[in-house]
N, C-alpha and C positions, 0 to 999 in steps of 0.2 A: 863303940860310938864315940864319932866323931864331934871336938869338941867345938862350938860355940864362941865366935870370935865376937868382940865389938864392933869390929869396923867391919863388916864382911865384904869380899872384895866382888864387883861388879859382875855380871854374869856375860860370858862369851856372846850367846846368842838371843835374839832380839825375841821376845814372844809372837806365838803366831800370829794374837789377834793385834798388833800393830802395824799403824800403816804401812803398805808398800817402803814406802820414801825411807822412817826407820827401820827395815828390815835390812834393808838395802846398803846399809851404810858402813863402808869399810874395814875388814878386819886386818888390813896391813898395808903398808907404807904403799907395796905393787901396785893394789885391788883400787888404791887412789886415785881419780881422773881428773888432771888435769894440775896447775899451778907449778908445773913443773920447774918455774924459773924458786921457786921454794924448796919442791922436796922430789925434786928430776934425781937422780942420780950424782953422785960428788956434790951436791952444792949445800950450800953450806947451815939453812936451816937441817935438811935430813938429816946429816953427821953429825950436829951436834944432838939430835934428837935419839940418832941409834947409837951414840957416844953417853948418852946420857948427863948432856951435860946445858938442860935446856934452863932457862933465866923463864923471868918474869917476862909479857910482851902482848901486845897487843893484837888481834887479826881484823883489818879492814877490808871487806872486802863488800860488794851487792847480795841481795838472797837469796840463797842457793848455791853456793864459790865453792863452799867446804868447810865453812871457818869452825860449825861447832864437831863436824869429823873427824877433821886436823884435829880439834883440842882434845878429844877422847880416842885418838890412834898414838897423841903422845903419853896423854898417860898410860895406856895399852903400853906401846913399848920400851918406857920408863917407867913400866911395874909401879907406877905412883896410883893412890889414892884416888879419883873422879868425883868431885863434888859441883853439880852444877845448878847455878843459881839464877835467876829471870831477873835482871834491875826493873822488868816493871810492877812485878809483887813483891821482890825482895826487898827487906830494912834494913836497918843499921842492927837491929838484933841478929836477925839472922845470923847478919856477916860476924858478929863477935862468937856467936854457939859455933856456927862450923869453925870458927879459926881454933874457939878452945878445943875443937876435937882435936883437930890439927895438930896444938901444939903437944893432946893427950898422946896422940898417936906417933907422933914421933919419938916421943921419949915410951912408947912402950916397946916398938917395932921397928923402930927407927927408918918407914916408908914416909916418903915425900906425899902431902896432898896438894894437888892441881886442884886449884879454884877457879871453876868454870865461871865468868859473869856475862849471861846473851844482855847484849843490846845494852851493853855499857856506859853507853852516852846519855844513858835516862837517870844514871844518878845523878843527884844533885851534888853542889860542890861536900856537901858535908861527908854525904854515902863515899863518895872514891877519897875523903882523905881518914875515914876512916880504916881502909884498906894500908893505906902508906906501911904505916911502924911494923908490921907484921911480913910486908913483901923485904924490906929491910932487914929482918933477921931473920930469915930465912923458913918464916913458921908455915908459908905458903908459897907454892908457886904460882902467880897471877896470870892467867890469859883472858881477857875480857873478849870481844866478838863484838865489832860493829858494821854497822851501815854506813858510817854520818864519818863525815872525816875528823880524825882524833886531835890535828890543832884547834879545832874551836870547842870540840863535845868532850876532853876530857883534857882537867887540870893540868898546868904546866909539871906541879910535883912529883902526879902522876905517870906523867911522859918521861920523865926525867930519870923513872927506874926502870920502865919499860925500856922491848924493843918496838917499833912497830915492822908489821908486814902488810905488803899489799896482796889481794888476793886479785884475779881478776874476773870475768864474768865468762861463764865455761864457752865455749864456740861451740858453732852446732855441731862439729865432729865427734866432743868430748859427751855429752847430748847425746844424741846417736847411740855411744860406746853405753853410754848408764841403759840408755834402752834395752838395748838389745838383752843388755847382760839378767835386767830383769824378766824378760820375755822367757829366757833360757834360764834361769838358776831356780830347780825345782825344788832345794831347798828354803830357802828367802823370797825366789820370785815368785815368779808365775808359770815355769817351767811342770808343775806336777798340773796343773786348771788348762792344759791343753789351748794355750790360745795363741791363734795366727792372729800380726799384726801385719795389715796391711800396706803396701810402699804409701801408697799417699796417708793412709792414718799415722806410719813414724814421723813423716814431713809434717804431719799436721803436729804433732806434740813436741815435737825438734823448734818449729815455729811462734807455738804459742807460749811456749818455756819461755824461749828471750832468754835465754842462758843460765836459767835457774835450773838446775838437777833438781828438785822439788815438789815446782810445778810439773816436769814433765810425767816425773814417778808418779804424783797424784792424779795427774790426766790418764793415764796407763790406767790405773790402777781403776777408776769412777769407769772407761768406757770399758773395761775387760768385765765387769760386775749389772751393763749392760746391754752386753753382749751374747743373747739366748742362746744355750749350746744346739749344735746341730752334728746328728751321729756321733756326737764327744769332743764337738773340738767348738773353741769360742771366735769367731773369725771378730778383730776389731778394724770397721771401718773410719774412714777420716769422718763420717759423718758422723758414727759415734762418740769419735772424739771430740768432734763441734758440739755434742750436747753435751759430752760429761764437762767440757771445760768453761764453754760460753761464755768468755771472754782472754783475750790474751793481755797475757801478762806484764803492763806498763809497768816500766825502773820509776817512779817518780814520787817523791815524797815533799808537799805541800811545804813542810817549816826545813827539809835538811836541804846536802848540798845538791844532788840534785835539780833541785829545783832552780836555784842557782846558778846551776850548769844551762842548763836549756834556756833560761829567760837570758842568756849573754850567749847563747847558741842563738838565738832567735835577732837581740840584739847588732851582736857582728852582722846575720846575713842582712838586715834591713842594711846597714850603713857599708855592705857591700852589694849592693841592686841587682840579689838574688832574691828574686820573688819565688821561686821553687824552693830553694831552702826554708825561706820566710815562713810560705805557709805550712813545710813539714813539721817546722817546731812550734808554729801552731798550734799543729793540731797533736803533735805531741801532749803538750800543757790541756787542752782543753780534754778531749776523750779521756786522760786520767783525773777529771774534776777538777783541775784548777780553776779560780772564782776565779770569773773573766774580768771581775771589774779589778782584778789585781793585773789581768795581761794587759787590759785596755789602760791602763796610770802607766806603765812603761810606755806603750805607741805613743802617750801623750805627750811625754817627756822626749823618747824618739824625736818627735816633730820637729820641738824646738831646737834642740842639743845636734843634732842631725843633718836637720834640715833648712828648719831660720825660714829665714824669706826668700830661701830660691826658690822655693816654690810656698807662701802663701797659706796656700788650699790644703795644706800638711796637716795642719791643727786643726784646721775645722773638718779634717775627715776622722782626725783621731778621735775628736771631742761630740761628734758624730755616734762613732762607732759606741762611746760611753753611752750616750743616751739609748742607741737600739740595747744593749746588752743589758740597762740598768731597766728598760718599758716593756723589753718582752722576755727578758733572761736567756737561759740555754734549756734546749739545741737550737735552741730559733734564732739565738744570736750568732751561732757562729760563723754563718757568712757576712753580718756586718765585719765582726772585728778579719773576717777573709779578706771584703774587700777591701778593710782600711789596711790593713797589711800590705797588699799588695802594692797600693797609691801612695804609701812610705817608700817601697824597696825600689820602687821607679820612677820615685821623685828624684830631680836635683837634690845634690846635697852638698851643703855648707854650714862648721861649723862655727864660721863669722862669731854667730851669739854668743854661742859656750864660750869661745874665748874670750869676747869681748867682755863676757859678764863676770867672767877667770879672773881678769884683768884687774877687774871694777875692785871685787870681794879682797885682791891683794893690795890695792891701794887701799881700801880705809883699816884695812890690819894694821899698813904697814907706816900708814902715813899722821898726822894730826887732824882731828875732826877740826878743820879751820871752819870760820863764819862765813855763812854766805853773804858774796859781794852785797854793801851796800847800795847800788842799783840793781840789783834784782829785787832785792824785798819790795813788800807792799808797804803801803805808810797811811796805813787807815785815822790816824789822828795828829793834830798839830805840833805833836814831845814828835814824832817819827820820823815827821820833816823837817822838822827842826833839826833833827839831829842826822842827817844825810838820807835816809830813807828813801831807796827809788830818786836819787836824784843824779843824773845825769841818764837814767833809763831811758833806749830808743827804741819806739815802738814800730815791729815792724812792718807794719801794712801804709805805714807814712813814707817805706823808699821803694823804689824802684824794683817790680819783682818778690815783694818781700822781704828783703833780705842786706840784712845792715851787720857790718865788721863790729861785737863789742864779745867782751869778755864775759862766761855761762859760769867758769872750774872756781876754785882758788885758787891763790899766786901760787903757790907751791908745787899745782900738777895744771898749770893752766893752759899747757902747748900739748899736756896729755891727748893722746889718739887711739879709742879703746876699740872700736867698728873697723874692721876691717872686709867690705862686702868682697862676695868671690868674685869673680866675674862668670856663675852657673845659674841660667836658671834667673829669678825675676830680679834676684840681685844684681846680675848686669846691670837692669834700668837703674837699681837705686844706685847702682857705682855714678853712671852716668850722670846722676839725679845730684847727687851729692857735689860731683867735679864742677857742674854748673852754678847750685848754688854759690859753691866756693867764686866760680868768677865773678857772680853776680855781685858777691859782698866786696869783690878787691874794686868791680865798675863804681859802687856806691861810694866806697873809703874816696880813688881819685876821685872822681866830683863835687865831694864834699871839700877837699882838702882846700 
């Protein structure tokens, strides 16, 4: 009778009752699809795995790009014990228990332990710090997986002790290869269920997967289950795929990096006066469930930052979209937001207001908070009038064209000009008006001299 060990090795094959995506996990690096820049022949990470000199690392990539699979393969190839934890449910107590077992395993058999923490970005600072000393001691090899930018979500101390490897979303050819393998594989896939996959159905699976192999395999498995056997075969059609999947998998996290990437893409498309791209990025956010009021807040900011007085109606349109979104909600408000986006994209652009206020902020920060010039102050009491409040103030309406030359800024910055209107849109009129004001003030000054 074989002697039982305290730490049994993981099984090589997935149980038959596991989901198709779990059963089809690659068992060798040669079976691994995608990420050629990391695990292709002669690439650094692959050589490190095959030569058993893998250090702690963070795998950063979108869902379904192979982070968990790669971590399991690293453990298999290096004959390491694999301990998977999810940062969603695991706490410090789980970490310490598994680390103590790793220490004991290392002492008894010399076997290395790979501690895999999925969604490591969900660990707080204390939980991440709890791993640090054991990574440094070599008690465990840490592999963290995250869909979020580690620069923001993993603390600096842990980042300094790991290498970050970036995984890319799978392309359509790679997702197609994974689907084809699952259809034909008789041991782990659907090969013994006699499934026939129509070309349109295959294309539909690739489209809805959006680079996520797990979504493609789950969709394939669900569609195959819906297919009725006919003459011993199951025909998976595009209609069955649509019924099984229901909705395309949109890569979007309202609190994560993709959220900021897409709003940045919208802002820059608007700035570059591209209504088509602007509508697309708006749709990407709204259809993925983004709060429409968040989007419209950014539109209101854009209306002043990048358009300003080049088109004063831009702010009106953005605020109207905010009112519509607040009043009727989604999905009815999507067209109001689309209207505002197209208006902002096609409006004349100017950052003159933004540049002016930025200069004001700099002066407020760098210069003294000098008092308001006496002639600009109100003088509601005799004492205020006695000490000079309001003395010498010139009432504009007493002068021709309501223009009069007088100082409005403190002495230290009296000659500063902040607002420089462009020659685009309504700002061209503003510039002409300011030039006319200046000419009228010079004329008034000359006539009163």
